[in-house]
Backbone as CSV, one residue per row, in Angstrom:
resi,resn,N_x,N_y,N_z,CA_x,CA_y,CA_z,C_x,C_y,C_z
1,UNK,0.868,-1.161,0.021,0.009,-0.018,0.012,0.871,1.237,-0.014
2,UNK,0.468,2.231,-0.741,1.227,3.482,-0.835,0.475,4.576,-0.072
3,UNK,1.184,5.223,0.823,0.541,6.329,1.587,1.321,7.603,1.253
4,UNK,0.502,8.604,0.862,1.079,9.928,0.531,0.539,10.910,1.583
5,UNK,1.453,11.648,2.136,1.114,12.789,3.034,1.896,13.951,2.556
6,UNK,1.498,14.555,1.535,2.171,15.696,0.975,1.178,16.871,0.871
7,UNK,1.213,17.752,1.809,0.261,18.838,1.911,0.328,19.697,0.668
8,UNK,1.460,19.876,-0.015,1.541,20.698,-1.185,0.700,19.997,-2.294
9,UNK,0.794,18.697,-2.310,0.022,17.946,-3.364,-1.492,18.148,-3.130
10,UNK,-1.950,18.087,-1.894,-3.368,18.276,-1.562,-3.789,19.685,-1.938
11,UNK,-2.931,20.656,-1.717,-3.220,22.006,-2.101,-3.365,22.108,-3.576
12,UNK,-2.528,21.414,-4.303,-2.589,21.390,-5.811,-3.905,20.859,-6.280
13,UNK,-4.361,19.741,-5.641,-5.647,19.122,-5.972,-6.767,20.074,-5.771
14,UNK,-6.693,20.851,-4.620,-7.734,21.810,-4.327,-7.766,22.893,-5.423
15,UNK,-6.579,23.377,-5.803,-6.547,24.347,-6.862,-7.120,23.767,-8.219
16,UNK,-6.767,22.544,-8.519,-7.283,21.938,-9.729,-8.799,21.771,-9.715
17,UNK,-9.380,21.374,-8.590,-10.782,21.235,-8.415,-11.492,22.557,-8.501
18,UNK,-10.887,23.590,-7.852,-11.464,24.935,-7.898,-11.464,25.466,-9.355
19,UNK,-10.400,25.236,-10.084,-10.300,25.622,-11.445,-11.390,24.922,-12.307
20,UNK,-11.511,23.634,-12.125,-12.516,22.860,-12.831,-13.928,23.322,-12.517
21,UNK,-14.201,23.656,-11.268,-15.534,24.156,-10.898,-15.831,25.509,-11.493
22,UNK,-14.822,26.371,-11.522,-15.017,27.641,-12.188,-15.322,27.512,-13.667
23,UNK,-14.599,26.633,-14.317,-14.848,26.362,-15.749,-16.237,25.800,-15.964
24,UNK,-16.624,24.865,-15.078,-17.976,24.290,-15.230,-19.057,25.312,-15.001
25,UNK,-18.862,26.168,-14.014,-19.862,27.231,-13.713,-20.002,28.167,-14.952
26,UNK,-18.827,28.519,-15.488,-18.824,29.427,-16.684,-19.492,28.779,-17.868
27,UNK,-19.218,27.451,-18.065,-19.837,26.721,-19.166,-21.369,26.611,-18.991
28,UNK,-21.785,26.414,-17.821,-23.222,26.302,-17.511,-23.925,27.654,-17.762
29,UNK,-23.283,28.692,-17.309,-23.850,30.054,-17.535,-23.984,30.356,-19.028
30,UNK,-22.916,30.023,-19.738,-22.913,30.204,-21.212,-23.932,29.338,-21.898
31,UNK,-24.037,28.076,-21.404,-25.040,27.186,-21.987,-26.429,27.650,-21.819
32,UNK,-26.757,28.220,-20.613,-28.047,28.708,-20.377,-28.347,29.918,-21.276
33,UNK,-27.375,30.766,-21.577,-27.545,31.803,-22.500,-27.944,31.280,-23.906
34,UNK,-27.239,30.252,-24.361,-27.527,29.664,-25.655,-28.857,28.950,-25.668
35,UNK,-29.216,28.305,-24.472,-30.463,27.578,-24.392,-31.730,28.432,-24.506
36,UNK,-31.547,29.693,-24.357,-32.706,30.638,-24.512,-33.232,30.700,-25.945
37,UNK,-32.478,30.229,-26.856,-32.914,30.233,-28.276,-34.131,29.315,-28.458
38,UNK,-34.982,29.752,-29.358,-36.201,28.974,-29.661,-35.789,27.684,-30.383
39,UNK,-34.586,27.544,-30.894,-34.169,26.346,-31.593,-33.624,25.279,-30.678
40,UNK,-33.512,25.558,-29.413,-33.018,24.586,-28.439,-34.168,23.932,-27.725
41,UNK,-34.223,22.608,-27.788,-35.368,21.850,-27.209,-35.209,21.539,-25.721
42,UNK,-36.238,21.180,-25.129,-36.264,20.729,-23.730,-35.327,19.568,-23.572
43,UNK,-35.357,18.634,-24.581,-34.461,17.439,-24.508,-33.037,17.843,-24.576
44,UNK,-32.701,18.818,-25.366,-31.310,19.281,-25.411,-30.787,19.673,-24.085
45,UNK,-31.637,20.459,-23.371,-31.212,21.001,-22.090,-31.176,19.895,-21.038
46,UNK,-32.211,19.067,-20.985,-32.220,17.968,-19.959,-31.106,16.952,-20.157
47,UNK,-30.656,16.751,-21.428,-29.533,15.872,-21.654,-28.280,16.335,-20.964
48,UNK,-28.075,17.666,-21.075,-26.935,18.242,-20.456,-27.006,18.207,-18.893
49,UNK,-28.213,18.449,-18.381,-28.427,18.324,-16.934,-28.145,16.933,-16.458
50,UNK,-28.623,15.948,-17.253,-28.383,14.558,-16.881,-26.893,14.249,-16.856
51,UNK,-26.143,14.762,-17.815,-24.699,14.562,-17.870,-23.986,15.087,-16.664
52,UNK,-24.426,16.296,-16.210,-23.821,16.917,-15.054,-24.153,16.082,-13.824
53,UNK,-25.399,15.617,-13.713,-25.798,14.789,-12.606,-25.016,13.472,-12.594
54,UNK,-24.798,12.891,-13.750,-24.045,11.627,-13.855,-22.592,11.847,-13.359
55,UNK,-22.034,12.976,-13.694,-20.680,13.318,-13.311,-20.613,13.419,-11.777
56,UNK,-21.629,14.074,-11.186,-21.651,14.217,-9.701,-21.760,12.848,-9.048
57,UNK,-22.573,12.002,-9.592,-22.694,10.627,-8.994,-21.365,9.850,-9.130
58,UNK,-20.704,9.986,-10.259,-19.423,9.305,-10.511,-18.398,9.785,-9.446
59,UNK,-18.364,11.096,-9.202,-17.437,11.615,-8.202,-17.777,11.107,-6.811
60,UNK,-19.078,11.028,-6.516,-19.509,10.501,-5.207,-19.099,9.030,-5.042
61,UNK,-19.229,8.242,-6.104,-18.851,6.839,-6.070,-17.375,6.722,-5.848
62,UNK,-16.577,7.555,-6.530,-15.148,7.563,-6.357,-14.746,7.911,-4.970
63,UNK,-15.431,8.899,-4.387,-15.184,9.303,-3.049,-15.469,8.160,-2.073
64,UNK,-16.572,7.446,-2.286,-16.908,6.306,-1.467,-15.802,5.261,-1.516
65,UNK,-15.253,5.002,-2.703,-14.149,4.039,-2.827,-12.955,4.495,-2.073
66,UNK,-12.624,5.795,-2.126,-11.477,6.331,-1.407,-11.692,6.232,0.119
67,UNK,-12.918,6.478,0.521,-13.197,6.321,1.994,-13.116,4.900,2.463
68,UNK,-13.488,3.956,1.600,-13.316,2.515,1.922,-11.827,2.136,2.019
69,UNK,-10.988,2.659,1.170,-9.570,2.419,1.235,-9.039,2.947,2.548
70,UNK,-9.503,4.132,2.985,-9.003,4.672,4.222,-9.463,3.854,5.431
71,UNK,-10.703,3.386,5.396,-11.164,2.551,6.507,-10.450,1.258,6.555
72,UNK,-10.135,0.610,5.459,-9.397,-0.663,5.446,-7.980,-0.423,5.902
73,UNK,-7.382,0.679,5.596,-6.009,0.936,5.974,-5.857,1.224,7.482
74,UNK,-6.900,1.685,8.118,-6.831,2.061,9.555,-6.851,0.840,10.385
């Protein structure tokens, strides 16, 4: 088992996640502007919402796996 305790690395991950969240927020805001068009359907919009929800569930599942690794290691 490999154990990493590098606070700089954790700080970097935090920066990476913050950057990704800012990009996602910007993309969602821009998407909503485009979605105001009469040519964009309800299905177009709900498909993107479903994709964002799927991503959130995938992250939660990954977090659960990481928490299990921690519990097993303790």
